[in-house]
C-alpha positions as CSV (number, residue, x, y, z in Angstrom):
1,M,142.1,266.1,58.0
2,E,139.1,263.9,58.5
3,E,138.5,262.3,61.9
4,T,138.4,258.6,62.1
5,V,135.3,256.8,63.1
6,E,136.3,254.5,65.9
7,K,133.1,252.4,65.7
8,M,129.7,252.5,64.1
9,Y,126.4,251.0,65.3
10,N,123.1,250.6,63.6
11,F,119.9,251.2,65.6
12,R,116.2,251.9,65.4
13,S,114.5,255.0,66.7
14,K,110.9,256.3,66.9
15,I,109.8,259.6,65.6
16,Y,106.3,261.1,65.9
17,V,104.7,262.1,62.6
18,T,101.4,263.9,62.2
19,F,98.8,262.9,59.6
20,K,97.9,265.4,57.0
21,K,94.7,263.4,56.4
22,G,93.7,263.7,60.0
23,K,93.8,267.5,59.7
24,L,91.4,267.3,56.7
25,K,89.0,264.9,58.6
26,R,88.9,267.2,61.6
27,F,88.2,270.1,59.3
28,F,85.2,268.3,57.8
29,L,84.0,267.2,61.2
30,K,83.9,270.8,62.4
31,F,82.3,271.9,59.1
32,G,79.7,269.1,59.6
33,I,78.9,270.2,63.1
34,V,78.3,273.8,61.9
35,V,76.1,272.6,59.1
36,T,74.1,270.4,61.5
37,I,73.5,273.4,63.9
38,I,72.4,275.6,60.9
39,L,70.0,272.8,59.7
40,S,68.5,272.3,63.1
41,I,67.8,276.0,63.6
42,S,66.3,276.3,60.0
43,M,64.1,273.3,60.6
44,L,62.9,274.7,63.9
45,I,62.2,278.1,62.2
46,E,60.2,276.3,59.5
47,G,58.0,274.9,62.2
48,K,59.2,271.3,62.1
49,S,59.0,269.5,65.5
50,L,62.1,269.4,67.7
51,L,62.0,265.6,67.6
52,R,62.1,265.5,63.8
53,A,64.8,268.1,63.4
54,G,66.8,266.4,66.2
55,G,66.4,263.0,64.5
56,Q,67.6,264.2,61.1
57,C,70.6,266.0,62.7
58,A,71.4,262.9,64.7
59,L,71.6,260.9,61.5
60,F,73.9,263.5,59.9
61,L,76.1,263.6,63.0
62,G,76.2,259.8,63.2
63,A,77.8,259.8,59.7
64,L,80.5,262.1,61.0
65,I,81.4,260.0,64.1
66,P,84.2,258.0,62.4
67,A,86.0,261.3,61.9
68,L,86.2,261.7,65.7
69,H,88.4,258.6,66.0
70,T,91.2,259.9,63.9
71,S,94.5,260.2,65.6
72,K,96.6,263.3,64.9
73,G,99.7,261.2,64.3
74,K,101.7,258.0,65.0
75,F,105.2,256.8,65.9
76,K,107.2,255.6,63.0
77,L,110.3,253.3,63.4
78,L,113.4,254.7,61.7
79,P,116.8,253.2,61.1
80,G,119.8,255.2,62.1
81,K,123.6,254.9,62.8
82,I,125.7,256.1,65.7
83,K,129.3,256.9,64.9
84,V,131.6,256.8,67.9
85,Y,134.6,259.2,67.8
86,E,137.3,259.9,70.4
87,D,135.6,263.2,71.4
88,K,131.9,262.9,70.3
89,L,129.0,260.8,69.1
90,I,127.3,261.4,65.8
91,I,123.8,260.1,65.5
92,L,122.8,260.0,61.8
93,Y,119.4,259.5,60.2
94,E,120.1,259.3,56.5
95,S,116.6,259.4,55.1
96,I,113.6,260.8,57.1
97,D,110.3,262.1,56.1
98,R,108.5,263.5,59.2
99,E,105.4,264.1,57.1
100,D,105.6,267.8,58.1
101,E,105.4,269.2,54.5
102,K,109.2,270.0,54.6
103,G,110.0,266.8,52.6
104,G,112.7,264.2,53.0
105,R,116.0,265.0,54.8
106,E,119.1,263.8,56.5
107,E,119.4,264.7,60.2
108,K,122.8,264.6,62.0
109,Y,123.0,265.0,65.8
110,I,126.6,265.9,66.8
111,I,127.1,265.5,70.6
112,Q,130.5,266.2,72.2
113,Y,131.0,263.9,75.2
114,S,131.3,267.0,77.4
115,D,127.7,268.0,76.3
116,I,126.1,264.7,77.3
117,Q,124.6,264.9,80.7
118,L,123.4,261.3,81.0
119,I,122.9,258.0,79.2
120,E,120.0,255.9,80.6
121,I,119.6,252.3,79.7
122,D,116.3,250.5,79.8
123,R,117.1,246.8,79.2
124,N,113.4,245.8,79.1
125,K,112.7,248.1,76.2
126,E,116.2,247.7,74.7
127,C,116.4,251.5,74.7
128,L,119.2,254.0,75.4
129,A,118.2,257.6,76.2
130,I,121.1,259.9,75.3
131,I,120.4,263.2,77.1
132,G,122.5,266.2,76.2
133,Q,122.9,269.3,74.1
134,P,123.6,268.3,70.5
135,L,124.2,270.4,67.5
136,I,121.6,269.3,65.0
137,E,122.3,269.7,61.3
138,I,119.3,269.1,58.9
139,N,119.9,268.8,55.2
140,Y,116.7,268.7,53.2
141,N,116.5,266.9,49.8
142,D,115.6,270.2,48.2
143,G,118.9,271.7,49.3
144,K,117.7,273.8,52.3
145,K,119.7,273.5,55.5
146,E,118.8,274.1,59.1
147,Q,120.9,274.0,62.3
148,Y,120.0,273.9,66.0
149,N,122.5,274.2,68.7
150,F,121.0,273.1,72.0
151,K,124.0,274.3,73.9
152,E,123.5,277.8,72.7
153,L,119.8,277.5,73.4
154,N,120.6,276.2,76.9
155,K,118.2,273.3,76.4
156,Q,118.5,269.5,76.6
157,Y,117.5,267.0,74.0
158,T,116.9,263.3,74.3
159,N,117.7,260.8,71.6
160,D,115.9,257.5,72.2
161,I,118.0,254.7,70.6
162,Y,116.7,251.1,70.3
163,M,119.5,248.5,70.2
164,T,119.8,244.8,71.1
165,E,121.4,244.1,74.5
166,V,124.6,242.8,72.8
167,V,125.0,246.0,70.7
168,T,124.2,248.2,73.7
169,Y,126.9,246.4,75.7
170,H,129.6,247.1,73.0
171,F,128.4,250.7,72.5
172,I,128.5,251.5,76.2
173,N,132.0,250.0,76.5
174,D,133.2,252.2,73.6
175,V,131.7,255.3,75.1
176,K,133.3,254.5,78.5
177,N,136.7,254.2,76.8
178,F,136.5,257.8,75.5
179,S,134.5,259.6,78.3
180,D,133.4,259.6,81.9
181,I,129.7,260.1,81.1
182,Q,127.3,259.0,83.8
183,I,125.4,255.9,82.7
184,N,122.3,254.9,84.6
185,E,120.2,251.8,84.3
186,V,116.5,252.2,84.6
187,K,114.8,249.4,86.5
């Protein structure tokens, strides 16, 4: 028998994705520095002046400087849903690409109320932090599946959920109806 979803809320979340291009740029930067050092040494061995060898290397390194300013990643906004049940919350991301070469996937965070240590509300950021020990089920588009049980790992996980103040109010009231979870407001 399937459980009934009492309520469902839409939200936004942020995930950190790493750039594949950034890795390539950093590789070419390191490669360029090695080539510059080799060129400098070979110019000095050939008898060219230190000033001339240094000047040519400085030009070469100057061309590589933009590669220094690449970030390794960025935060990406992601839509999600929270399903409120009598005994648990399910946080669902239906379509994620974390750009980690594993491809698209669906991620489901199943958190029993008894496994939630705390919910923190930051009204300025319109953010809820749900801190607990979820069971995470990941279903990749290619059919692979992974599962992480933070309770078995004895670790905590934080889901940052961005909702408007009105939606947060209704969500918190629903959670209070089903549980006695500690809810703190960050000031």
